[in-house]
C-alpha positions, 0 to 999 in steps of 0.5 A: 613769655606767651599768655597761654602756657602761663594761664595754663599753669597759672590755673593749674596752681589755682586748682592743685592748691583749692584740692589740697586745701580741701581734701586736707580740711576735716570737713564732713561729706555734706560739706566736702561736697558743698566746697567743691562746688563752691571751689569749682563755680568760684575756679569757673569765675576767676578761669573766666575773669582771666580769659576775659583779661587776657582777651582783653589784653590781645585786642589791645596790642591788636588795635595798637599794632593797627594804629601803628601800621596805619599811623606811622606812614602818614607821620612819615608822609608828613614829615616829608612833607614838612622837610619839603616845604621847610627846606623851601622856604629856607632855599633864598634866605640861603642864597643871600647868606652864601652872597653875602659869605662871598662879599665878606670873603672878597673885602676880607681880601681885599683889606689882606691885599690893601695892608702891607701898603697901609702899612708902608704908609703908616711906617714913611 
């Protein structure tokens, strides 16, 4: 939803409701003119407040957008550097683990090969 049509509708509703209230209330001409003047001043103040708040919201969105545009690339760069650093740190450990796994696999193969011989000796 766009803010401008909403604000126009809100303003029109406030003005229409106030005018209907002013003209439906029995009062003298002097009181009516004073009420209209007060209503105009109050309505103008309220409209100015709504506009100021809308400007504040728009500025907040602009600031947030700029922060995201400026910070996201930096965060991605830092994450990439951290990942690269982590990968470099674990590389030696990975190589050692691979060697140990290969050694274990060789040991298992040797055990499997020697198992039938062991069973034969046990049976005798």
